[in-house]
N, C-alpha and C positions, 0 to 999 in steps of 0.2 A: 478849431473843429477837426482839422486834418491830423494834428498831433494827438488828439483824443482818440481818433480812430486807430492810429498806429499803436498807441498804448493799449487800447482795448484788444487789438489783435495779438499782442505779445503776452498779455496777462490773462485775459478771460479764458483762452483755450486750456490753460494749465489746470484751472479749477474744474472745468467740465471733464477733462481727460482723467483726472484723479478719480472721479466718481465712476466714469466708464470703465477704468481699469479694474476697479474693485468688483464690478459686475462680471468682468471677464475672468477673474481669478478663480482658482480652484477652491470652491467654498467648502469642500469636504476636508475636515481636519484629519490628518493622518497621525497615527501614534508615533511614527518614526520619521520626524521631520529634520531635526538637527542633531548634532553630536551631543553627548551628555554634558550637562552644565553649560550649554550654549543657548542663547536666546533664540526663540523661534519666530518672533514677530517684532516689527518696528512699526508702531502705530497700527494701521490697518493692513499692512503688507506682511505676508508670510515670507520668511527667509529660510528656504530649504537648503540643506547640504547638497552640492558642494560649496554653495555660498555660505558665508558666515560673517557675523557682525564683529568688527574689530580687526585691526592689523596685527599679525604675529600673536594671535590668541589661540591658534590651533583649531578654531571653529570652522575655517574654510579649508578646502583641499590644497590651496596655495594662495599666496598673497594677491594674485590676479583676480581671485574670487572674493576678496574681502569687501565688505560694504560698511558704510558709516550710518549710524542712526542718530539723527539730530533731535535730542530730547527737548530742545528749547521751543520747538514748534508745537502747536496743538491742533490736531494730533501730531505726534512725532513723524518726521519725514526721513526717508531712506535715500542715501546717495551712493552712487557707484564709486567704489574705492574712496579716495579722499578728495574727489572732485565736487563740482557743483551740479553735476548731472543727476537730477532726481530720478528715482526708479518708482514706477507706478505698480508694477507687478512682476513676478518671476515665475516662469513656467519651466517645464522639463527640457526646453531647448531655446527659450527666448526670454528676453526682458523687454519691457516697454518703457520708453522715456519720452519726455516732451521734446518738441522741436521748435526752434526759433524761426521766425518768418523774415525773409529778406524783402525789403520794400523800397520803392522810390516814388516820391510824390512831386508834382509839378505845379508851378503857378500858371495862371491863365496865359501869360506871354511865352510859356515854354521853358522857363528857367526852373532849376531843381529847387524845390522847397525843403525836402528832407529825404534822406536815403539811409539804408542799412544793408550791408552785405553780411552773409552768415557762413561760418565754417565750423567744423568739429572733427576731432579725431578720437578713436576708441582704443588704440593700442592692440590688445590681444583679442578683442571682440570685433565683429563685422556687422555692417548694416544688411538687413535681410532683403531679398528680392521681393518680399511682400510690399516693400515701399515703392513709391513712384514720385518722380519730380512733377509738381503741379504748378502751373502759372495762371494767375487770375488777372484779367485786364483786357481792355479793348485796343491797346496800342503798345503791347509789351512782348518782349522775348527774353529768355533767361538761359544762361549757361551754367552747367554743373560740371565741375572738374574734381577728380579724385584719384586715389591709388588703390589697386587691388593686386599688388605685386608689380604692376606697371601702370602708367598714366592712362586715364581715359577722360573723355569729355562728351557732353550731350547738350542738346538745345531743344527748347519748346517755346512756342509763341501763341498768344491769344489776341484775336482781333475782332472788332465789331464796329459798325458805323452808327448805330442807334440802339437805344436800350431795348427796343422791340426785337432786335436780332438775337438777344440772349435767350437760350432755351431754359425752360423751367421744369423739364421732365427728368432731371437728375443726371442726364448724360453730359459728360465733359468732352465735347467734340471739336473744339477750336473756336467756337463763337463765344468769346469772353472767357474761355477756359481751355486749358491744354494740359495733357498728362503724357508722360513717357516713362518707360521702365529704366532700371539701372542694372549694371552687371553684378554678378555674385562676388562676394568677398571684399567689398569696399570697407576699408577701415578709416578712411578720411575723405571728406568732400568739402567743397565751398561753392556757394551760389552767388552769382552776380546778376543784376536785373538791368535791362535797357529798354528804351522806347524807340519806336520807328519815327514818330513826329513829336515827341515830347508832350503827348496828350493834348496838343492844341486843337485837334479836330473833335475830340470826345470830352473835352474838359467840363462842359456843362453837367454831364452825368457820371464821369469817371476821371478822377484827378490822380489816382495812384495805381501802380501795378504791384503785384505780390508774387513771391515764389518761395516754395518750401519742399522739403522731402518728407513724405508722410505715408502711413500705412494705407494701402489700397483698400477701399471699402470703409476706411475710417473717416473719409471726407466725402460728402454727397453734395453735388452742385445743385443749388436750388434757385438759380436765376440771378437777377441783378443784385439782390441783397447780399449775395455771397461775394460781391466785389468789394464789400466793406468789412466783412467779418468771416472768420473761419475757425474751426476747432480741429486740430490735428495731433497725431502722435506718431512716433517712429518706432519700428521694430528692430531689435538688435539680436543677432544670433550669437550663442555662446557654445563653445566646445571644450572638451578636456584635451589638454596638450595639443595645440594647433598644429604642431609639427610631428605629432606622434600618430600611432595607429593602434588598432585592437590587439594586434600580436605583441605590441610593446608593453601595453598597460592593461591587459585583460583582467588583472587581479582587482581592479577598481570596481568591477561589476560583481555584485554579490549574488546570493542564491536566488533561483527562479528569475533571473534576469539575463540579458544578453547584451553584447557589445555590437555597435554598428558604426561603421566609418562614415564620415561626412565629406561631401565633395569640397575640395579646397584644403583638406587636411583636418586632423583631429578626429575625435570619436566621442560618442555618448553611450550611456547605458540606459536600457529601458526594461521594464517588467515584461515578462512573457505574457502571452494572451491568457486571460483568466486570472491574473494576479495584479496586485496593486501595492503601492508603498514606495519607499525610497530605495532604488537599486544600488545606491552608493554606500549605504550603511548596513551593517549587520543588524538583524539576521536576514536581510534581503527583502524580497517582495512576498506578500502573503496572499493566500488563495482568496478569491472573491466568491462568496456564496450567492450564485446567480439566482437561486430560488427565492431569495429575500427581496429581489428587485424585479417583480413581474412586469413592470413598465418597460424596462430595458431588455429583459429576458422572458418573453411571454411563454407561458405554459398553461394549457387548458386541460391538463391531465395530471399524471403523477410526476412530480418534479423531484429529482435526486441530484444533489450537488456532488460533483467529483472534482479532483484537483485540476484546476485550470479550465473547467467547463461544467456542463450539467447535462443530465439525461432527462428527457421529457417524453413519456410514453402514454399511450391511451389506456384508460382503465380496463379492467378485465371484462371481456365480452364485447369489446369494440376495437375497431381498426381505423387507421388513418394517421394524419399528422397532428399531433397534440399541440404543436407550437402555433397553430392558427386557430382562430375561433371557429367552433363547430367543425373542427377538422377530424374529430373522432366520431365515427358512425358505427352503430350496431349493425350486425349482419344477420341473415336469416338463420344461420346455424349457431347463433350465439348461445341459445339455451343448450343445444346439443354439445357445443364445445365446453360449456360450463360443467355439464354432466361428466364429460370425458375427463375434464380437469379434476373433478372431485374423485372420480373412480381412480384415476392415476395417482392422486394424492394418497388415497386410502391404501392402494397396493404398495405405494412407495413406503408408507409408514410400516405396513406389515413386513415388507422386505427388510426395513431397517431394524425392526424388532427381532426378526428372525436372525439377522446378522449378529445382533447384540447377544441373543441367547446362544447362538453358535459359539461365539467367542467365549461366553461365560462357561459353556459346557466344556470346550477344549481346555480352558484354564483349570477347571475343577478336575478334569481327567488327568492333566499333567501333574497337578498337586497330589492326586490319589496315587499315581504311579510313583512319584517321589516318596510318598508316605509308605507304600508297599516296599520300596527298596530300603527305606529306613528300618521298617519292621524286620525285613530279611536280615539286615546286618545286626540289628539289635538282638535277634533271637538265634544268633550263632551261625548264620549262613556263611559268612566269611570264614569263621573258625572251622566250619565243616569242610570247606574247600581246602583250607590249609592243612587240616588233619589228613584228608585223603592223599594229598600230595606228599605229606611227610611219611605216609605209610607205603609209598612207592607206587601208587597208582598213576599211570601215565595216560589213561583213557580220559576223554572229555566227559564232563558231567552233562546230563540232560535235565533242564529245568522246565517244568510244565506249569502253565498259567492256569488260573481258575477256569477260563473259557475252554482251554484244551481239556481239562479234567472233566468238566461238565459234558462236553461233547463226547469224550471217550466213554463216559459212564452213563450216557443218556440222562443227564441231569441227576446223577447219583441214584438212579432207579435200581441199578445193579452194581454192587461193589465188586467190579471185575478186578480191580487192582488188588484188593485184599485177597480174593480168591486165587489169583495167579501168583502174586509175589510172596504172599505169606505162607501158603500151604502147599499147593500142587506143583507150582513151577510150570504150569501148562499155559498155552495161549488161550485168550478169552473165547476165541471163535475157532471152530475146527477141532474139537476135542476128539482124541482117538479113543472112542468108547464103543463097546460092543452093543450097547442098548440103543444107539442112534441119537444120543444127546449131543448135538454139535455145539451147544452153548455151555460154556464152562460153569456159569452160575447155576443153571438148571441141573447139570451133571453133579455139581458139588452138593446141592441141597438133597438130591435124590440119594446120593451116597451116604450122607449123614442120617437121613431118615431110615434107610435100609441097613444101617449098622455096617456099611462098607467103607467107613472113613479111613481105616488103616490101610486099605487097599489102594487108595489114590494119593495118600500123603507121600511126599518125597522121602526116600530112605534116610537122608541126612537128618530130617526132623525127627524120625523115629529113633535115631541114635542119640540125639542131643536133648530130647525132652522126654518127660514121663508120659505114660499113657493118659493119666488124668489131665495133664496140661494140654496134650494134643486133643483130647475129647472136648475140653473146655473151649479151646480156640475154635474147634470145628463148630460147636454150638453157637459161639459168638458170631462166626462168619455166617452161619445159617440165618441168624437173626438179622444180620446186616443186609442179607439178600432177600428179605421179606418184600413181597410185592406191595404191601401196604406201608406207605411211608410212615404212618403214625405208630406202626408196630416196630419199626427199626430203632435201634439204640442211637443216641446222639454220639458225636465224636468224643465228648467228655466222658460218657459212660464207657465207651470202648477203651479210652486211655486208662481209666481207673481199673477196669478189669484186667487189661494186659499188664499193668504195673503190678497188680496183686499177684498174677501168675508168675511174673519175673522174680518177685521177692521170695517166693516159696520154692524156687528151683533147687534141685539137689545136685546139679552138675556144676562145679565151680568153673570149669573151663568155658562155660557159656559166657561168663562175665569178662573173659579175656579174648575179645574178638580181634582178629587181625585182618588187614587189607591185602589182597593179592593184585597183581598187575592184570586185572581184567576190567571189562567195562562195567560201570555201575550207573544206575539210573536213580536220580534223586528227585523226588516229587516234592516241590515246595509250593504251598498255597498260602498267600498272604491276604488276610482280610483285616478290617478294622475292628472285628469282634475279638473274643477270647482266643489267645494263641497258646498252643501246647507243643512241647518237643517230645516226640515218642521214638526212642531208639528201638529198632526191630531187627530181627535176623532175616536176611534175604539172600537169594542165590538164583542161578539159572540152571538149566539142565546139564550144562557141560562142565562147569568148573566149580559148582557149589559156592557161589559168591558169598562173601560177607561184606555187608555195607550198612551204614546207618541211614535210616530214612527219617525225614522230618515231615510230618503232615500237619498242616494248619487248616482248619475248616471253620466255617461259620457255626456258631452255637445255635443250631435250629434242628427241629425234628426232621428225620429223613422220610 
């Protein structure tokens, strides 16, 4: 009977612990568990890197992290390195293994019937402080001795005089049960069990005493029945490089993870907040979409996942904390706020459209300017400049834009330029006339009408042209100065008539114009319509200039 109880204590806990360990394991399968071409499971146990199955297979970070999978069992069992220490599960900082129970049983006369002392060593790993030394019995005390860089020892005792003294409320307070903590960093321990009176006073209801190291909370004391059976497991801490630090081996921690040192030596890697995965393997930890897990990350509004976290805001028209139920409340001005929002949105769109149109207009304007420059060069503008320079003119040229011409001529309502430059040589305003006509255009029209044209024409023109040519040009200018735009000739018609007059000239020296060192004004107007080059004779009142003028105008009625 007594031997059966001892065997039950040593074997039955292992079966229960295996099932319990599976429930405590990380049930979520990660994509990045082990290195490529390495097994990720042994039976029901996940084997994450830095652990790896097989010695010298390259599946573990080093040989101290290799494990062995015994395929002869059903299901297969996982063992630490090449030992007989079974592994129930592996987490990001711990492994859980079964513990053996030390016991000592007595005969009625006080002699020892059976006994078993227990010891274990882990080499590079250590026993966690989550474990406690537990003693079960009404006449027993136990010693635990071990090493954590130095020797240590502890003692715990359990006593009771009758079975009614044993509490059944789950508390292990010394009546039939005793628990005590252990120091950090133990890599070896042994347990011995002794009795105060060899169980002679409690033999009718308690023949044996038991002692073991196990995880706190993994064993609950339920009264007298626990004097005969128990289920326990022990927690083991693991670290990378027990004598290293983060500064030495920080490259082991991959993207979106960080290194943290462990008391007693060594370090581990862990994923940053909001990330998950294996921090020891590339590509590192991956972002968690918190919005897909409302149970863990509640949001009763609009949920937006962001790297490492998530934003949870109240819907439009409400305020409050969207992470709590009924946390978003509408306010009195919600309708008004909605109207403001709509108006602001409309104005924002209008501003955006205006900006786009502005950019489009500026772009077209730049293209048009480039096109005009291209037309200027194409129609001899550059050649004209070079010709003026080659003839010895050192004065700067004056180029007038379309806008400047329209402003100067009142949108071409009076062809002041033709009246001044081509015929009289006088200023458009302030004409020195006896009849009070201060406007050159009016003065010129009146002179042609009253047959006084030859009296206002520059002497140079009288010498270089025939009377018929001068009269024809005067009539043409008069038509150009007509107040009714529909009665004015087009620029094409002007060019044709001037070209006809030039061909019938009788003075050959007019065809051989030269340039003097005087200032010339060149009026260039570039449009996208028909372009014409018109060489004309021009001069001012002082030095009778000769220059070539090019005028380009839109082909439209004046």
